[in-house]
Kinemage of the C-alpha trace (Angstrom):
@kinemage 1
@onewidth
@group {chain A} dominant
@subgroup {mainchain}
@vectorlist {calphas} color= white
{ca unk a 1} P 2.247 41.990 28.904
{ca unk a 2} L 3.020 39.038 26.670
{ca unk a 3} L 0.599 38.210 23.723
{ca unk a 4} L -1.015 34.763 23.752
{ca unk a 5} L -0.248 32.814 20.575
{ca unk a 6} L -2.582 29.497 19.699
{ca unk a 7} L -0.679 26.840 17.835
{ca unk a 8} L -3.106 24.239 16.396
{ca unk a 9} L -1.573 20.880 15.084
{ca unk a 10} L -2.366 17.494 14.917
{ca unk a 11} L -1.162 14.485 16.595
{ca unk a 12} L 0.894 12.935 13.670
{ca unk a 13} L 4.479 13.747 13.504
{ca unk a 14} L 4.132 15.482 9.955
{ca unk a 15} L 2.026 18.236 11.901
{ca unk a 16} L 3.499 18.173 15.329
{ca unk a 17} L 7.230 18.202 14.983
{ca unk a 18} L 6.812 21.720 12.698
{ca unk a 19} L 4.584 23.158 15.704
{ca unk a 20} L 7.078 22.183 18.126
{ca unk a 21} L 10.028 23.752 16.226
{ca unk a 22} L 7.939 26.908 15.763
{ca unk a 23} L 7.044 27.030 19.436
{ca unk a 24} L 10.677 27.000 20.439
{ca unk a 25} L 11.114 30.037 18.264
{ca unk a 26} L 8.303 31.837 19.489
{ca unk a 27} L 9.084 31.061 23.351
{ca unk a 28} L 12.377 32.505 22.475
{ca unk a 29} L 10.355 35.662 21.575
{ca unk a 30} L 8.878 35.722 24.956
{ca unk a 31} L 5.279 34.698 23.803
{ca unk a 32} L 2.616 32.872 25.859
{ca unk a 33} L 1.997 29.788 24.027
{ca unk a 34} L -1.304 27.672 23.955
{ca unk a 35} L -1.503 24.044 22.359
{ca unk a 36} L -4.667 22.881 20.574
{ca unk a 37} L -4.423 19.669 19.519
{ca unk a 38} L -6.492 16.282 18.736
{ca unk a 39} L -6.707 13.127 20.798
{ca unk a 40} L -3.794 11.551 18.967
{ca unk a 41} L -1.459 13.642 20.629
{ca unk a 42} L -3.147 14.274 23.859
{ca unk a 43} L -1.428 16.058 26.640
{ca unk a 44} L 2.301 16.462 25.989
{ca unk a 45} L 4.407 15.857 29.015
{ca unk a 46} L 7.744 16.618 27.044
{ca unk a 47} L 8.785 19.134 24.436
{ca unk a 48} L 8.140 22.902 24.303
{ca unk a 49} L 4.393 22.620 25.282
{ca unk a 50} L 4.843 20.577 28.292
{ca unk a 51} L 4.724 23.771 30.515
{ca unk a 52} L 2.103 25.527 28.400
{ca unk a 53} L -1.815 25.222 28.562
{ca unk a 54} L -3.099 22.661 26.311
{ca unk a 55} L -6.472 21.696 25.032
{ca unk a 56} L -7.484 18.643 23.217
{ca unk a 57} L -10.419 19.370 20.983
{ca unk a 58} L -12.853 16.790 19.644
{ca unk a 59} L -12.800 16.400 15.676
{ca unk a 60} L -11.908 13.557 13.137
{ca unk a 61} L -11.038 13.646 9.435
{ca unk a 62} L -13.734 13.288 6.772
{ca unk a 63} L -11.734 13.019 3.578
{ca unk a 64} L -12.095 9.560 2.058
{ca unk a 65} L -14.727 8.229 4.563
{ca unk a 66} L -18.041 6.578 3.798
{ca unk a 67} L -21.116 9.048 3.864
{ca unk a 68} L -22.060 7.738 7.293
{ca unk a 69} L -18.729 8.070 8.842
{ca unk a 70} L -18.360 11.383 7.327
{ca unk a 71} L -21.523 12.834 8.907
{ca unk a 72} L -20.502 11.389 12.201
{ca unk a 73} L -16.961 12.954 11.913
{ca unk a 74} L -18.555 16.276 10.950
{ca unk a 75} L -20.623 16.156 14.139
{ca unk a 76} L -17.231 15.843 16.074
{ca unk a 77} L -15.721 18.597 14.330
{ca unk a 78} L -18.690 20.787 15.314
{ca unk a 79} L -18.373 19.977 18.729
{ca unk a 80} L -14.450 20.937 18.325
{ca unk a 81} L -15.471 24.178 16.991
{ca unk a 82} L -17.587 24.817 20.096
{ca unk a 83} L -14.955 23.703 22.506
{ca unk a 84} L -12.574 25.780 20.782
{ca unk a 85} L -14.743 28.895 20.768
{ca unk a 86} L -15.158 28.689 24.667
{ca unk a 87} L -11.597 28.555 24.956
{ca unk a 88} L -10.669 31.346 22.543
{ca unk a 89} L -13.380 33.799 24.496
{ca unk a 90} L -10.987 33.417 27.756
{ca unk a 91} L -7.628 33.206 26.023
{ca unk a 92} L -8.188 35.930 23.747
{ca unk a 93} L -4.961 35.302 21.745
{ca unk a 94} L -3.406 37.571 19.238
{ca unk a 95} L -3.017 34.829 16.501
{ca unk a 96} L -3.702 31.003 15.765
{ca unk a 97} L -1.147 29.431 13.831
{ca unk a 98} L -2.597 26.130 12.014
{ca unk a 99} L -0.528 23.241 10.492
{ca unk a 100} L -3.046 21.669 8.566
{ca unk a 101} L -5.182 18.583 8.918
{ca unk a 102} L -8.451 18.493 10.582
{ca unk a 103} L -7.192 19.576 13.877
{ca unk a 104} L -6.942 23.094 12.415
{ca unk a 105} L -10.395 23.160 11.487
{ca unk a 106} L -11.776 23.656 15.152
{ca unk a 107} L -9.465 26.765 16.529
{ca unk a 108} L -9.907 28.343 13.060
{ca unk a 109} L -13.513 28.309 12.686
{ca unk a 110} L -14.256 28.864 16.430
{ca unk a 111} L -12.171 32.013 15.872
{ca unk a 112} L -14.689 33.533 13.487
{ca unk a 113} L -17.001 36.435 14.586
{ca unk a 114} L -20.804 36.730 13.807
{ca unk a 115} L -19.928 38.198 10.681
{ca unk a 116} L -17.737 35.099 9.631
{ca unk a 117} L -14.442 37.356 10.077
{ca unk a 118} L -11.336 36.182 12.341
{ca unk a 119} L -10.980 37.738 15.557
{ca unk a 120} L -7.189 36.762 16.136
{ca unk a 121} L -5.120 36.812 13.212
{ca unk a 122} L -5.154 33.398 11.390
{ca unk a 123} L -1.883 31.990 9.939
{ca unk a 124} L -1.617 28.815 7.893
{ca unk a 125} L 1.407 27.089 7.406
{ca unk a 126} L 1.318 24.656 4.275
{ca unk a 127} L 3.635 21.996 4.837
{ca unk a 128} L 3.098 20.151 1.337
{ca unk a 129} L 3.742 21.047 -2.339
{ca unk a 130} L -0.190 20.824 -2.895
{ca unk a 131} L -2.459 22.988 -0.689
{ca unk a 132} L -4.396 20.528 1.646
{ca unk a 133} L -7.959 20.292 1.951
{ca unk a 134} L -8.157 21.640 5.518
{ca unk a 135} L -5.897 24.616 4.560
{ca unk a 136} L -7.929 25.065 1.250
{ca unk a 137} L -11.211 25.315 3.533
{ca unk a 138} L -9.577 27.980 5.487
{ca unk a 139} L -7.639 29.956 3.370
{ca unk a 140} L -10.072 32.769 2.636
{ca unk a 141} L -9.878 33.251 6.490
{ca unk a 142} L -6.363 33.720 6.848
{ca unk a 143} L -4.236 36.634 7.157
{ca unk a 144} L -1.207 35.002 5.443
{ca unk a 145} L -0.370 31.452 4.062
{ca unk a 146} L 3.143 30.362 4.871
{ca unk a 147} L 4.526 27.653 2.467
{ca unk a 148} L 7.337 24.931 2.875
{ca unk a 149} L 8.075 25.025 -1.114
{ca unk a 150} L 8.670 28.150 -3.126
{ca unk a 151} L 5.661 27.311 -4.917
{ca unk a 152} L 2.567 25.085 -4.275
{ca unk a 153} L 0.114 23.419 -6.418
{ca unk a 154} L -3.459 24.021 -6.122
{ca unk a 155} L -5.712 26.973 -6.194
{ca unk a 156} L -4.927 29.503 -3.910
{ca unk a 157} L -7.143 32.506 -2.767
{ca unk a 158} L -6.092 36.030 -3.056
{ca unk a 159} L -4.355 35.990 0.201
{ca unk a 160} L -0.676 36.857 0.961
{ca unk a 161} L 1.826 33.793 0.500
{ca unk a 162} L 5.048 33.994 2.095
{ca unk a 163} L 7.837 31.067 1.495
{ca unk a 164} L 9.161 30.360 4.851
{ca unk a 165} L 10.205 26.699 4.458
{ca unk a 166} L 9.034 23.838 6.921
{ca unk a 167} L 10.349 24.089 10.359
{ca unk a 168} L 12.435 21.394 11.755
{ca unk a 169} L 13.559 20.141 14.985
{ca unk a 170} L 16.913 21.927 16.139
{ca unk a 171} L 18.692 18.287 16.128
{ca unk a 172} L 17.496 18.055 12.439
{ca unk a 173} L 18.781 21.639 11.201
{ca unk a 174} L 22.061 20.938 12.740
{ca unk a 175} L 22.404 18.293 10.133
{ca unk a 176} L 22.527 21.001 7.411
{ca unk a 177} L 26.378 21.448 7.595
{ca unk a 178} L 26.794 17.595 7.674
{ca unk a 179} L 29.678 16.120 5.360
{ca unk a 180} L 27.959 13.156 3.179
{ca unk a 181} L 29.988 10.158 4.030
{ca unk a 182} L 31.692 8.316 1.566
{ca unk a 183} L 29.884 4.817 0.537
{ca unk a 184} L 32.419 3.053 -0.969
{ca unk a 185} L 33.179 0.762 2.062
{ca unk a 186} L 30.100 0.759 4.131
{ca unk a 187} L 26.371 1.736 3.010
{ca unk a 188} L 23.945 2.875 5.502
{ca unk a 189} L 20.257 2.481 4.495
{ca unk a 190} L 17.412 4.060 6.142
{ca unk a 191} L 13.954 2.565 5.588
{ca unk a 192} L 11.729 5.052 6.878
{ca unk a 193} L 7.919 4.000 6.727
{ca unk a 194} L 5.863 5.782 9.265
{ca unk a 195} L 3.072 4.162 10.895
{ca unk a 196} L 0.953 3.812 7.742
{ca unk a 197} L 3.884 2.685 5.285
{ca unk a 198} L 5.642 0.108 7.510
{ca unk a 199} L 3.500 -2.753 6.221
{ca unk a 200} L 4.000 -2.339 2.420
{ca unk a 201} L 7.632 -1.663 3.073
{ca unk a 202} L 8.180 -4.850 5.447
{ca unk a 203} L 6.758 -6.898 2.483
{ca unk a 204} L 8.634 -5.497 -0.490
{ca unk a 205} L 12.025 -3.647 0.910
{ca unk a 206} L 13.584 -6.828 2.248
{ca unk a 207} L 12.792 -8.987 -0.928
{ca unk a 208} L 14.461 -6.208 -3.030
{ca unk a 209} L 17.655 -5.789 -0.840
{ca unk a 210} L 18.171 -9.446 -0.659
{ca unk a 211} L 18.291 -9.467 -4.594
{ca unk a 212} L 21.206 -7.380 -4.518
{ca unk a 213} L 24.862 -8.586 -5.713
{ca unk a 214} L 26.493 -10.061 -2.671
{ca unk a 215} L 29.599 -7.522 -2.761
{ca unk a 216} L 26.659 -4.585 -2.203
{ca unk a 217} L 24.737 -6.603 0.469
{ca unk a 218} L 27.924 -7.418 2.582
{ca unk a 219} L 28.693 -3.868 2.714
{ca unk a 220} L 24.977 -2.798 3.606
{ca unk a 221} L 23.540 -1.909 7.031
{ca unk a 222} L 19.595 -1.407 7.007
{ca unk a 223} L 17.813 0.381 9.673
{ca unk a 224} L 14.163 -0.285 9.173
{ca unk a 225} L 10.942 1.096 10.950
{ca unk a 226} L 9.071 -2.351 11.131
{ca unk a 227} L 5.671 -3.050 12.527
{ca unk a 228} L 6.336 -5.404 16.107
{ca unk a 229} L 4.615 -8.293 14.422
{ca unk a 230} L 6.938 -8.094 11.339
{ca unk a 231} L 10.386 -7.873 12.940
{ca unk a 232} L 11.111 -11.643 13.299
{ca unk a 233} L 10.101 -12.145 9.517
{ca unk a 234} L 11.967 -9.127 8.076
{ca unk a 235} L 15.051 -10.071 10.308
{ca unk a 236} L 15.059 -13.728 8.968
{ca unk a 237} L 15.082 -12.537 5.296
{ca unk a 238} L 18.073 -10.267 5.954
{ca unk a 239} L 20.003 -12.538 7.783
{ca unk a 240} L 19.538 -15.075 5.119
{ca unk a 241} L 20.891 -12.619 2.622
{ca unk a 242} L 23.579 -11.579 4.817
{ca unk a 243} L 22.637 -8.113 5.303
{ca unk a 244} L 23.077 -6.659 8.669
{ca unk a 245} L 19.910 -4.887 10.057
{ca unk a 246} L 18.443 -2.786 13.052
{ca unk a 247} L 14.656 -3.202 13.300
{ca unk a 248} L 12.331 -1.266 15.406
{ca unk a 249} L 8.672 0.227 15.360
{ca unk a 250} L 9.980 3.514 16.160
{ca unk a 251} L 13.347 5.192 16.491
{ca unk a 252} L 13.786 7.979 18.924
{ca unk a 253} L 17.090 9.541 17.327
{ca unk a 254} L 15.814 10.139 13.967
{ca unk a 255} L 18.729 13.042 13.593
{ca unk a 256} L 21.333 10.491 14.346
{ca unk a 257} L 20.032 8.044 11.765
{ca unk a 258} L 19.839 10.804 8.760
{ca unk a 259} L 23.406 11.773 9.800
{ca unk a 260} L 24.586 8.559 9.238
{ca unk a 261} L 22.446 7.505 6.000
{ca unk a 262} L 23.497 7.220 2.583
{ca unk a 263} L 20.055 6.430 1.072
{ca unk a 264} L 16.700 6.617 2.611
{ca unk a 265} L 13.591 4.699 1.378
{ca unk a 266} L 10.609 6.320 2.447
{ca unk a 267} L 7.174 8.269 2.167
{ca unk a 268} L 7.050 11.707 1.149
{ca unk a 269} L 5.207 13.728 3.820
{ca unk a 270} L 6.039 17.372 3.788
{ca unk a 271} L 8.031 17.119 7.227
{ca unk a 272} L 9.754 14.128 6.187
{ca unk a 273} L 10.856 15.723 2.828
{ca unk a 274} L 12.001 18.758 4.849
{ca unk a 275} L 14.168 16.651 7.233
{ca unk a 276} L 15.798 14.941 4.188
{ca unk a 277} L 16.739 17.961 2.463
{ca unk a 278} L 18.178 19.356 5.530
{ca unk a 279} L 20.198 16.357 6.290
{ca unk a 280} L 21.214 16.215 2.523
{ca unk a 281} L 19.859 12.507 2.410
{ca unk a 282} L 19.128 11.397 -1.094
{ca unk a 283} L 15.991 9.444 -1.133
{ca unk a 284} L 13.760 6.857 -2.955
{ca unk a 285} L 10.224 8.152 -2.257
{ca unk a 286} L 7.078 6.021 -2.394
{ca unk a 287} L 4.192 8.293 -1.871
{ca unk a 288} L 1.285 7.285 0.453
{ca unk a 289} L -1.381 6.623 -1.946
{ca unk a 290} L -4.158 7.212 0.491
{ca unk a 291} L -3.063 10.617 1.365
{ca unk a 292} L -6.203 13.028 1.250
{ca unk a 293} L -4.977 15.077 -1.872
{ca unk a 294} L -2.166 13.209 -3.091
{ca unk a 295} L 0.218 15.890 -1.802
{ca unk a 296} L 2.871 13.225 -1.163
{ca unk a 297} L 3.254 12.569 -4.905
{ca unk a 298} L 3.449 16.352 -5.394
{ca unk a 299} L 6.349 16.500 -2.798
{ca unk a 300} L 8.260 13.790 -4.237
{ca unk a 301} L 8.073 15.341 -7.710
{ca unk a 302} L 9.634 18.548 -6.346
{ca unk a 303} L 12.670 16.471 -5.100
{ca unk a 304} L 12.837 14.508 -8.095
{ca unk a 305} L 12.970 17.347 -10.123
{ca unk a 306} L 15.638 18.991 -8.004
{ca unk a 307} L 17.662 15.990 -8.278
{ca unk a 308} L 17.663 14.996 -4.763
{ca unk a 309} L 15.651 11.963 -5.060
{ca unk a 310} L 13.674 9.366 -7.210
{ca unk a 311} L 9.706 8.605 -6.928
{ca unk a 312} L 8.299 5.380 -7.555
{ca unk a 313} L 4.285 5.060 -7.202
{ca unk a 314} L 3.345 2.557 -4.705
{ca unk a 315} L 1.251 0.781 -7.638
{ca unk a 316} L 4.642 0.257 -9.600
{ca unk a 317} L 6.472 -0.756 -6.351
{ca unk a 318} L 7.759 -4.225 -6.786
{ca unk a 319} L 10.706 -6.210 -5.132
{ca unk a 320} L 12.388 -6.519 -8.803
{ca unk a 321} L 11.874 -2.791 -9.668
{ca unk a 322} L 13.231 -1.621 -6.219
{ca unk a 323} L 16.176 -3.681 -6.416
{ca unk a 324} L 17.235 -2.402 -9.952
{ca unk a 325} L 16.793 1.183 -8.672
{ca unk a 326} L 18.725 0.689 -5.491
{ca unk a 327} L 21.498 -1.579 -7.166
{ca unk a 328} L 21.861 1.315 -9.611
{ca unk a 329} L 22.180 3.840 -7.077
{ca unk a 330} L 24.474 1.641 -4.514
{ca unk a 331} L 26.927 0.963 -7.338
{ca unk a 332} L 27.333 4.742 -8.460
{ca unk a 333} L 28.323 6.566 -5.309
{ca unk a 334} L 28.977 9.822 -7.235
{ca unk a 335} L 25.302 9.757 -8.113
{ca unk a 336} L 24.473 9.581 -4.618
{ca unk a 337} L 26.813 12.349 -3.603
{ca unk a 338} L 25.192 14.461 -6.163
{ca unk a 339} L 21.896 13.881 -4.928
{ca unk a 340} L 22.986 14.912 -1.786
{ca unk a 341} L 24.209 18.055 -2.769
{ca unk a 342} L 21.087 18.813 -4.724
{ca unk a 343} L 19.137 17.859 -1.424
{ca unk a 344} L 20.897 20.555 0.646
{ca unk a 345} L 20.238 23.155 -1.994
{ca unk a 346} L 16.410 22.303 -1.683
{ca unk a 347} L 16.543 22.990 1.988
{ca unk a 348} L 15.574 26.180 3.934
{ca unk a 349} L 17.655 26.578 7.143
{ca unk a 350} L 16.090 28.842 9.855
{ca unk a 351} L 12.366 28.283 8.836
{ca unk a 352} L 11.409 28.196 12.513
{ca unk a 353} L 12.591 31.678 12.885
{ca unk a 354} L 11.343 32.583 9.595
{ca unk a 355} L 7.655 31.491 10.410
{ca unk a 356} L 8.196 33.196 13.929
{ca unk a 357} L 9.060 36.563 12.171
{ca unk a 358} L 5.768 36.075 9.907
{ca unk a 359} L 3.574 35.767 13.128
{ca unk a 360} L 5.384 38.441 14.805
{ca unk a 361} L 5.034 40.876 11.831
{ca unk a 362} L 0.972 40.040 11.827
{ca unk a 363} L 0.461 41.041 15.231
{ca unk a 364} L 2.726 44.236 15.200
{ca unk a 365} L 5.825 42.725 17.001
{ca unk a 366} L 8.253 42.323 14.079
{ca unk a 367} L 11.141 43.649 16.123
{ca unk a 368} L 10.423 41.755 19.223
{ca unk a 369} L 13.090 39.209 20.201
């Protein structure tokens, strides 16, 4: 009889893409999967969860909220815990894998018995270089904590910690063996803002790139994630500067974009950083300043220390500063190639399979395939 595994992941791509990658690995091992998520994700009609049971639980984040909003959101989390407990009684899972963020809290707390002990094995995956607030809350209840980085910052309880890496989508993992293309003729620059970062990038990045020397601008093709309302304004700046561009609010073929990119400008979420290292993409990272624990700064520091990228805090991000940095990189192609190699050295291939093996070993199926 197939064992049931709960995967708890929020609707943002940074939490959900790794969950999908793990789901594929667990399905290959024959497990029965159940998704517990929040309203941002809703019902998944495609991907590995499409043919699996799915439950959308109540809950909202509390970090950085006003006292009244925090109280209201705590009530929503409490209702989500009640929902999760009812479902878990029927499902009787062997394990629950949580990928961080507030959507992890209802399934994890709903899994506790009257003595405060976990019924099913609770496995946490920490995608950042700094232990997140939700995982910090749940860590003492966990059987094991899997990490995306060899070492993570923050106080860890006395629980087993295993470095598995960050699960990435198969099409991204396929880029691990890609050859870094020569950038002496054409330069492909990807501006990968994310939904919360697109606005500041739309305001500063086009201005910065328009300041580059003409010789560099004429070799440059920019692919930029831009909010719908900013596209015409951003395109006008690029056209005036003689820079070819492709602009859209969202890009489906992320693997294709990473595979062609010589340099990336973007945020430093754990999933994004893992995809950059897997693809061997050098990156200028601008951490999201409102992240709950400033985990993106910790992620960016890891890449910078490893020689794979360069970190600029948003408070220091100006068009002049960014233009200077980009020009220095695009006129020193050997430095970009070295950073690409450094990024690849930081990658952890087969992370989804490693995490699936952790799950299997926790429920006594380490040899199951």
